[in-house]
PABA-123869 format. One record per residue: z, x, y of N, C-alpha, C, O in turn; residue number from 0. Coordinates in Angstrom, 1 decimal. Atoms other than C-alpha are relative to their C-alpha. Layout:
# residues N
{pt {Z, X, Y}, {Z, X, Y}, {Z, X, Y}, {Z, X, Y}, NUM}
...
# end
This chain:
# residues 133
{pt {0.9, -0.7, -0.5}, {19.9, -7.2, -4.6}, {-1.4, -1.2, 0.1}, {-1.4, -2.2, -0.6}, 0}
{pt {1.1, 0.7, -0.2}, {16.3, -8.8, -3.3}, {-0.9, 0.1, -1.6}, {-1.0, 1.1, -2.3}, 1}
{pt {1.0, -0.6, 1.3}, {13.8, -9.5, -6.3}, {-1.1, 0.6, 0.7}, {-1.2, 0.4, 1.9}, 2}
{pt {0.9, -0.4, -0.6}, {10.8, -7.6, -5.9}, {-1.4, -0.6, -1.0}, {-1.2, -1.4, -2.0}, 3}
{pt {1.1, 0.2, 1.0}, {7.2, -7.8, -7.6}, {0.2, 0.8, -0.8}, {0.3, 2.0, -0.4}, 4}
{pt {0.3, -0.8, 1.0}, {7.0, -6.5, -10.7}, {-1.6, -0.2, -0.8}, {-2.2, -1.2, -1.1}, 5}
{pt {1.4, -0.1, 0.4}, {3.8, -5.3, -11.9}, {-0.6, 0.2, -1.0}, {-0.4, 1.3, -1.4}, 6}
{pt {0.6, -0.7, 1.2}, {1.8, -5.0, -14.9}, {-1.5, 0.6, 0.1}, {-2.1, 0.5, 1.1}, 7}
{pt {1.6, -0.5, 0.0}, {-1.6, -3.4, -15.8}, {-0.9, -0.9, 0.6}, {-1.8, -0.5, 1.3}, 8}
{pt {1.1, 1.0, -0.6}, {-3.4, -6.7, -14.8}, {0.5, -0.1, 1.6}, {-0.2, -0.8, 2.4}, 9}
{pt {-0.3, 1.2, -1.2}, {-1.4, -7.4, -11.7}, {1.4, -0.2, 0.0}, {2.2, 0.4, -0.6}, 10}
{pt {-1.7, 0.1, -0.1}, {1.8, -8.9, -10.9}, {0.2, -0.7, -1.0}, {-0.7, -1.5, -1.5}, 11}
{pt {-0.7, 1.0, 1.1}, {3.9, -10.6, -13.6}, {0.5, -1.1, 0.9}, {0.8, -1.1, 2.1}, 12}
{pt {-0.4, 1.2, -0.1}, {4.8, -14.2, -13.7}, {1.4, 0.1, 0.5}, {2.1, 1.1, 0.3}, 13}
{pt {-1.3, 0.5, -1.1}, {7.7, -15.5, -11.7}, {0.3, 0.6, 1.4}, {-0.4, 1.4, 2.1}, 14}
{pt {-0.5, -0.2, -1.5}, {9.7, -15.3, -8.4}, {-0.5, 1.5, 0.5}, {-0.4, 2.3, -0.4}, 15}
{pt {0.0, -1.1, -0.3}, {8.8, -12.3, -6.4}, {0.1, 0.0, 1.5}, {-0.2, -1.1, 2.1}, 16}
{pt {-0.2, -0.2, -1.3}, {9.4, -11.0, -2.7}, {-1.2, 1.0, 0.2}, {-1.2, 2.2, -0.2}, 17}
{pt {1.1, -0.7, -0.4}, {5.9, -9.9, -1.5}, {0.2, 1.3, 0.8}, {-0.3, 2.4, 0.6}, 18}
{pt {-0.5, -1.3, -1.7}, {7.3, -7.8, 1.7}, {1.0, 1.0, -0.7}, {1.6, 1.8, 0.0}, 19}
{pt {-1.0, -1.1, 0.5}, {9.5, -5.9, -0.6}, {-0.3, 0.7, -1.7}, {0.5, 0.8, -2.6}, 20}
{pt {0.4, -0.7, 1.2}, {7.6, -4.3, -3.4}, {0.4, 1.1, -0.6}, {0.7, 2.2, -0.1}, 21}
{pt {-0.5, -0.8, 1.0}, {8.4, -2.6, -6.2}, {-0.6, 1.7, 0.3}, {0.1, 2.8, 0.3}, 22}
{pt {0.8, -1.6, -0.3}, {5.3, 0.4, -5.3}, {-0.8, -0.5, 1.1}, {-1.2, -1.6, 1.0}, 23}
{pt {0.7, -0.1, -1.2}, {3.4, 0.5, -2.0}, {-0.6, 1.2, 0.4}, {0.0, 2.3, 0.2}, 24}
{pt {0.6, -1.3, -0.6}, {0.9, 2.8, -0.5}, {-0.4, -0.4, 1.4}, {-0.7, -1.5, 1.9}, 25}
{pt {0.3, 0.3, -1.9}, {0.4, 3.7, 3.1}, {-1.2, 1.4, 0.0}, {-1.2, 2.4, -0.7}, 26}
{pt {1.4, -0.8, -0.5}, {-3.0, 5.3, 4.4}, {0.8, 0.3, 1.5}, {1.1, -0.5, 2.4}, 27}
{pt {-0.5, -0.6, -0.9}, {-1.6, 8.0, 6.8}, {-0.5, 1.2, 0.2}, {-0.6, 2.0, -0.8}, 28}
{pt {0.8, -1.3, -0.4}, {-3.4, 10.8, 8.6}, {1.0, 1.4, 0.0}, {0.6, 2.6, -0.2}, 29}
{pt {-1.0, -1.3, -0.3}, {0.0, 13.1, 9.3}, {1.3, 0.0, -1.1}, {2.0, 0.9, -1.5}, 30}
{pt {-1.0, 0.5, 0.9}, {2.4, 11.2, 6.9}, {1.3, -0.3, 1.1}, {2.5, -0.3, 0.8}, 31}
{pt {-0.9, 0.4, -1.0}, {4.3, 10.4, 9.9}, {-0.4, -1.5, 0.5}, {0.5, -2.4, 0.3}, 32}
{pt {0.4, 1.4, -0.3}, {2.3, 7.1, 11.2}, {-0.6, -0.3, -1.1}, {-1.0, 0.5, -2.0}, 33}
{pt {0.6, 0.4, 0.7}, {0.9, 4.7, 9.5}, {-1.7, -0.3, 1.3}, {-1.8, -1.0, 2.4}, 34}
{pt {1.3, 0.3, -1.5}, {-2.7, 4.8, 11.8}, {-1.5, 0.3, -0.8}, {-2.5, 0.4, -0.2}, 35}
{pt {1.4, -0.2, 0.4}, {-5.7, 5.6, 9.1}, {-0.4, -1.2, -0.5}, {0.4, -2.0, -0.9}, 36}
{pt {1.0, 1.4, 0.3}, {-8.3, 2.9, 8.4}, {0.4, 0.2, -1.3}, {0.6, 1.4, -1.6}, 37}
{pt {0.4, 0.0, 1.5}, {-8.3, 2.1, 4.5}, {-1.1, 0.5, -0.4}, {-1.1, 1.5, -1.3}, 38}
{pt {1.3, -0.5, 0.6}, {-11.8, 2.7, 4.0}, {-0.2, 1.5, 0.7}, {-1.1, 2.1, 0.0}, 39}
{pt {-0.2, -1.1, -0.2}, {-11.4, 6.1, 5.8}, {0.7, 0.8, -0.3}, {0.3, 1.9, -0.4}, 40}
{pt {-1.2, -1.1, 0.3}, {-8.1, 7.6, 4.9}, {-0.4, 1.1, -1.4}, {-1.1, 0.9, -2.4}, 41}
{pt {0.5, -1.5, 1.0}, {-8.3, 11.2, 2.9}, {1.3, -0.3, -0.9}, {1.2, 0.2, -2.1}, 42}
{pt {-0.6, 0.0, 1.3}, {-5.3, 10.2, 1.1}, {1.2, -1.5, 0.5}, {1.3, -2.0, 1.6}, 43}
{pt {-0.6, 1.0, 0.1}, {-2.8, 7.4, 0.1}, {1.8, 0.5, -0.4}, {2.1, 1.0, -1.5}, 44}
{pt {-1.6, -0.5, 0.5}, {1.3, 8.2, -0.1}, {0.3, -1.2, -0.6}, {0.0, -2.4, -0.4}, 45}
{pt {-0.3, 1.1, 1.4}, {2.7, 6.4, -3.0}, {1.5, -0.1, 0.2}, {2.0, 1.0, 0.1}, 46}
{pt {-1.3, 0.3, -0.1}, {6.4, 4.9, -2.4}, {0.8, -0.9, -1.2}, {0.0, -1.7, -1.7}, 47}
{pt {-0.4, 0.9, 1.0}, {8.7, 3.0, -5.0}, {1.4, -0.1, 0.3}, {2.2, 0.8, 0.6}, 48}
{pt {-1.5, 0.4, -0.7}, {11.7, 1.0, -3.9}, {0.9, 0.9, -1.2}, {0.6, 1.1, -2.4}, 49}
{pt {-0.7, -1.3, 0.9}, {14.6, 3.7, -5.0}, {1.5, -0.5, 0.8}, {1.7, -0.7, 2.0}, 50}
{pt {-1.7, 0.1, -0.3}, {18.8, 3.0, -4.9}, {0.1, 1.6, 0.0}, {0.9, 2.2, 0.7}, 51}
{pt {-0.7, -1.6, -0.8}, {18.8, 6.8, -4.8}, {0.4, 0.2, 1.1}, {0.0, -0.3, 2.1}, 52}
{pt {-0.5, -0.5, -1.5}, {20.8, 8.5, -2.4}, {-0.8, 1.3, 0.7}, {-1.0, 2.4, 0.2}, 53}
{pt {1.2, -1.0, -1.3}, {18.5, 10.4, 0.4}, {-1.3, -0.6, -0.4}, {-2.3, 0.2, -0.3}, 54}
{pt {1.2, 0.7, 0.2}, {15.6, 7.8, -0.7}, {0.1, -0.5, 1.7}, {1.2, -0.8, 2.2}, 55}
{pt {0.0, 0.5, -1.6}, {14.5, 6.7, 3.3}, {-0.1, -1.5, -0.3}, {-1.1, -2.1, -0.9}, 56}
{pt {0.0, 1.2, -0.6}, {15.4, 3.5, 4.1}, {-0.2, -1.1, -1.7}, {-0.7, -2.2, -1.6}, 57}
{pt {0.2, 0.4, 1.2}, {15.5, 2.7, -0.2}, {-1.6, -0.1, -0.7}, {-1.9, -0.8, -1.7}, 58}
{pt {1.3, -0.2, 0.6}, {11.9, 3.6, -0.8}, {0.2, 1.4, -0.4}, {1.2, 2.1, -0.1}, 59}
{pt {0.0, -1.7, 0.1}, {11.1, 7.2, -2.1}, {-1.7, 0.3, -0.5}, {-2.4, -0.2, -1.4}, 60}
{pt {1.8, -0.3, 0.5}, {7.5, 8.8, -2.2}, {0.1, 0.7, -1.0}, {1.0, 1.5, -1.3}, 61}
{pt {-0.2, -0.4, 1.5}, {6.8, 9.5, -5.5}, {-1.5, 0.8, -0.2}, {-1.6, 1.6, -1.2}, 62}
{pt {1.6, -0.4, -0.3}, {2.9, 10.5, -4.9}, {-0.8, 0.4, 0.9}, {-0.3, 0.3, 2.1}, 63}
{pt {1.0, 0.3, -1.2}, {-0.1, 11.1, -3.0}, {-1.1, -0.1, -1.0}, {-1.2, 0.6, -2.0}, 64}
{pt {1.0, 0.5, 0.3}, {-3.0, 9.4, -3.9}, {-1.4, 0.6, 0.6}, {-1.4, 0.4, 1.8}, 65}
{pt {1.5, -0.3, -1.1}, {-7.0, 10.8, -2.5}, {-0.5, -1.6, 0.3}, {-0.5, -2.6, -0.5}, 66}
{pt {0.9, 1.3, -0.3}, {-8.7, 8.2, -0.6}, {-1.6, 0.4, -0.1}, {-2.2, 1.2, 0.6}, 67}
{pt {1.3, -0.4, 0.3}, {-12.0, 8.3, -1.8}, {-0.8, -0.7, 1.4}, {-2.0, -0.9, 1.0}, 68}
{pt {1.2, 0.4, -0.7}, {-13.7, 6.8, 1.6}, {-0.8, -1.0, 0.0}, {-1.4, -1.0, 1.1}, 69}
{pt {1.0, 0.9, 0.0}, {-15.7, 4.1, 1.1}, {-0.6, -0.6, 1.2}, {-1.5, -1.5, 1.0}, 70}
{pt {0.6, 0.5, -1.2}, {-16.5, 3.3, 4.5}, {-0.3, 1.2, 1.0}, {0.4, 2.2, 1.2}, 71}
{pt {0.5, -1.0, -0.9}, {-18.7, 5.1, 6.8}, {-0.8, -0.5, 1.1}, {-1.8, -1.0, 0.7}, 72}
{pt {0.7, 0.1, -0.7}, {-20.2, 4.4, 9.8}, {-0.1, -1.7, 0.3}, {-1.0, -2.4, 0.6}, 73}
{pt {0.1, 1.6, -0.1}, {-19.3, 0.8, 9.9}, {-0.4, -1.0, -1.3}, {-0.3, -2.2, -1.6}, 74}
{pt {0.6, 0.9, 1.6}, {-21.0, 0.2, 6.2}, {1.0, 0.4, -1.0}, {1.7, 1.3, -0.7}, 75}
{pt {-0.5, -0.4, 0.9}, {-19.2, 0.6, 3.4}, {-0.4, -0.1, -1.6}, {-1.0, -1.1, -1.9}, 76}
{pt {0.6, 0.0, 1.2}, {-20.0, 1.6, -0.2}, {1.2, -1.2, -1.1}, {2.3, -0.8, -1.4}, 77}
{pt {-0.6, 0.7, 0.8}, {-18.7, -1.6, -2.7}, {0.2, 0.7, -1.2}, {1.3, 0.5, -1.8}, 78}
{pt {-0.5, -0.4, 1.3}, {-18.6, 0.3, -5.7}, {1.0, 1.2, 0.1}, {1.5, 1.7, -0.9}, 79}
{pt {-1.2, -1.0, -0.4}, {-16.1, 3.1, -4.0}, {0.8, -0.8, 0.5}, {2.0, -0.5, 0.4}, 80}
{pt {-1.2, 0.9, -0.7}, {-14.4, 0.2, -2.2}, {1.0, -0.5, -1.5}, {2.2, -0.6, -1.5}, 81}
{pt {-0.6, 0.5, 1.1}, {-13.7, -1.1, -5.7}, {0.9, 1.0, -1.0}, {1.9, 0.7, -1.6}, 82}
{pt {-0.6, -1.0, 0.4}, {-12.9, 2.1, -7.0}, {1.5, 0.5, 0.5}, {2.4, 1.0, -0.1}, 83}
{pt {-1.4, -0.3, -1.0}, {-10.2, 2.7, -4.1}, {1.3, -1.0, -0.2}, {2.5, -0.7, -0.2}, 84}
{pt {-1.4, 1.1, 0.6}, {-8.5, -0.6, -5.0}, {0.5, 0.0, -1.2}, {1.7, -0.4, -1.4}, 85}
{pt {-0.8, -0.4, 1.6}, {-8.2, 0.3, -8.7}, {1.0, 1.1, 0.1}, {2.1, 1.1, -0.6}, 86}
{pt {-0.8, -1.4, 0.1}, {-6.7, 3.6, -7.8}, {1.5, -0.4, 0.6}, {2.4, 0.4, 0.5}, 87}
{pt {-1.3, 0.5, -0.6}, {-3.8, 1.3, -5.8}, {0.3, -1.1, -1.0}, {1.4, -1.7, -0.8}, 88}
{pt {-0.3, 1.2, 1.0}, {-3.9, -1.5, -8.7}, {1.4, 0.0, -0.2}, {1.9, -1.1, -0.1}, 89}
{pt {-1.3, 0.2, 0.3}, {-0.3, -0.8, -9.5}, {1.1, 0.0, 1.1}, {2.3, 0.2, 1.0}, 90}
{pt {-1.0, 0.2, -1.0}, {1.1, -1.4, -5.9}, {-0.1, -1.6, 0.5}, {-1.1, -2.3, 0.5}, 91}
{pt {-0.4, 1.6, -0.5}, {2.2, -4.7, -4.6}, {-0.5, -0.1, 1.3}, {-0.8, -1.3, 1.6}, 92}
{pt {0.1, 0.3, -1.1}, {1.5, -4.1, -1.0}, {-0.9, 1.5, 0.4}, {-0.6, 2.5, -0.1}, 93}
{pt {0.8, -1.4, -0.9}, {-1.0, -1.4, 1.2}, {-0.1, -0.2, 1.6}, {-0.4, -1.0, 2.4}, 94}
{pt {-0.5, 0.3, -1.8}, {0.0, -0.7, 4.6}, {-1.0, 0.8, 0.7}, {-0.7, 2.0, 0.6}, 95}
{pt {0.9, -1.1, -0.9}, {-2.9, 1.0, 6.9}, {0.0, -0.6, 1.4}, {0.5, -1.7, 1.7}, 96}
{pt {0.3, 0.3, -1.4}, {-4.0, 1.2, 10.6}, {-0.6, -1.0, -0.2}, {0.1, -2.0, -0.1}, 97}
{pt {0.8, 0.8, 0.1}, {-6.5, -0.6, 9.9}, {-0.9, -0.6, -1.4}, {-1.5, 0.3, -2.1}, 98}
{pt {0.6, 0.1, 1.3}, {-8.2, -2.7, 6.8}, {-0.9, -1.0, 0.5}, {-0.4, -2.0, 1.0}, 99}
{pt {1.4, 0.7, 0.0}, {-11.7, -4.3, 7.1}, {0.4, -1.5, -1.0}, {1.1, -1.6, -2.0}, 100}
{pt {0.3, 1.3, 0.9}, {-12.4, -8.1, 5.8}, {-0.3, 0.1, -1.8}, {0.3, -0.4, -2.8}, 101}
{pt {0.8, -0.2, 1.4}, {-14.5, -6.8, 2.8}, {1.5, 0.4, -0.5}, {2.1, -0.4, -1.2}, 102}
{pt {-1.0, -0.9, 1.1}, {-11.4, -4.2, 1.6}, {1.1, -0.9, 0.2}, {2.0, -0.4, -0.4}, 103}
{pt {-1.4, 1.0, -0.1}, {-8.6, -7.2, 2.5}, {-0.7, -0.8, -1.8}, {0.0, -0.7, -2.9}, 104}
{pt {0.3, 0.4, 0.8}, {-10.8, -9.1, 0.0}, {0.0, 0.1, -1.6}, {0.3, -0.7, -2.5}, 105}
{pt {-0.1, -0.7, 1.0}, {-11.1, -6.8, -2.8}, {1.4, 0.6, -0.5}, {1.7, 0.9, -1.7}, 106}
{pt {-1.6, -0.2, 1.1}, {-7.1, -6.0, -2.9}, {0.7, -0.9, -0.3}, {1.8, -0.9, -0.9}, 107}
{pt {-1.0, 1.2, 0.3}, {-6.3, -9.5, -2.6}, {-0.5, -0.4, -1.3}, {0.2, -1.2, -1.9}, 108}
{pt {0.3, 0.7, 1.4}, {-8.3, -10.2, -5.9}, {0.7, 0.8, -1.1}, {0.8, 0.6, -2.3}, 109}
{pt {-0.7, -0.7, 1.0}, {-6.4, -7.5, -7.3}, {1.8, -0.5, -0.1}, {2.5, -0.3, -1.1}, 110}
{pt {-1.4, 0.6, -0.1}, {-3.0, -9.3, -6.3}, {0.9, 1.2, 0.8}, {2.1, 1.5, 0.6}, 111}
{pt {-1.0, -0.9, -0.7}, {-2.2, -6.8, -3.8}, {-0.4, -0.3, 1.7}, {-1.5, -0.4, 2.1}, 112}
{pt {-0.5, 0.2, -0.9}, {-1.1, -7.5, -0.4}, {-0.4, 0.8, 1.1}, {0.6, 1.3, 1.7}, 113}
{pt {0.3, -0.8, -1.3}, {-3.1, -5.7, 2.6}, {0.6, -0.2, 1.1}, {0.7, -1.4, 1.3}, 114}
{pt {-1.0, 0.1, -0.9}, {-1.0, -5.1, 5.7}, {-0.7, 1.0, 1.2}, {-0.5, 2.2, 1.3}, 115}
{pt {0.0, -0.9, -0.9}, {-2.7, -3.9, 8.7}, {1.0, 0.6, 1.1}, {1.6, -0.3, 1.7}, 116}
{pt {-1.3, 0.0, -1.1}, {0.0, -2.2, 11.1}, {-0.4, 1.4, 0.3}, {-1.1, 2.1, -0.4}, 117}
{pt {0.0, -1.5, -0.8}, {0.3, 0.9, 13.3}, {1.4, 0.1, 0.5}, {1.9, -0.3, 1.6}, 118}
{pt {-1.8, 0.0, -0.9}, {4.1, 1.7, 13.6}, {0.2, 1.7, -0.8}, {-0.7, 2.4, -1.3}, 119}
{pt {-0.8, -1.3, 0.6}, {5.9, 5.0, 12.2}, {0.4, -0.1, -1.5}, {1.4, -0.9, -1.8}, 120}
{pt {-0.4, 0.4, 1.8}, {6.2, 5.1, 8.3}, {1.4, -0.3, -0.2}, {1.7, -1.2, -0.9}, 121}
{pt {-1.1, 0.2, 0.4}, {9.9, 5.5, 8.4}, {0.5, -1.2, 0.7}, {1.6, -1.7, 0.3}, 122}
{pt {-0.5, 1.6, -0.9}, {10.3, 2.0, 10.9}, {-0.6, -0.5, -1.2}, {0.3, -0.9, -2.0}, 123}
{pt {0.3, 1.2, 1.1}, {8.0, 0.2, 8.1}, {0.8, 0.2, -1.2}, {1.1, -0.8, -1.8}, 124}
{pt {-1.0, 0.0, 1.4}, {10.2, 1.3, 5.2}, {1.1, -0.4, 0.1}, {1.6, -0.9, -0.9}, 125}
{pt {-1.6, 0.4, -0.7}, {13.6, 0.4, 7.3}, {-0.8, -1.3, -0.1}, {-0.3, -1.8, -1.1}, 126}
{pt {0.5, 1.3, 0.0}, {11.5, -3.0, 7.7}, {0.5, -0.6, -0.9}, {1.5, -1.4, -0.9}, 127}
{pt {0.4, 0.4, 1.0}, {10.6, -3.6, 4.4}, {1.2, -0.1, -1.0}, {1.4, -1.0, -1.8}, 128}
{pt {-1.3, -0.1, 0.7}, {14.0, -2.2, 2.9}, {1.0, -1.3, 0.5}, {2.0, -1.5, -0.2}, 129}
{pt {-0.6, 0.5, -0.8}, {15.6, -4.9, 5.3}, {-0.3, -1.8, -0.9}, {0.5, -2.7, -1.0}, 130}
{pt {0.8, 1.4, 0.7}, {13.4, -8.0, 3.4}, {0.8, -0.6, -0.9}, {0.6, -0.1, -1.9}, 131}
{pt {-0.6, 0.6, 1.3}, {15.5, -10.1, 1.1}, {-0.9, -1.2, -0.7}, {-0.5, -1.7, -1.8}, 132}
# end
């Protein structure tokens, strides 16, 4: 099995990891089918964990839904709310969103989280992540 990111309360644990096959990831989505929502405007994040359970979609299983506090409004962002949003996702190794602005990317990066802007069907993204070794 491929190595995965091992997370601690304070960020990634030491040791080798494959950042493209994280233990836990967050997805910004409007409808649960497409990765299409902007990180700063999404109403919810779907949280997925790497899973070997039968029936898990492409090796990942949705474990919860978290609110998206929406720190961005009309091209501006509330820095404190942006920080709280990143804290909300601090146990995830990867965040997928339709769009992630440079300020949000920096805040995520400071917490050891990879932000990846993609516009893709959710099932296809999970399939691609599961295939990474």
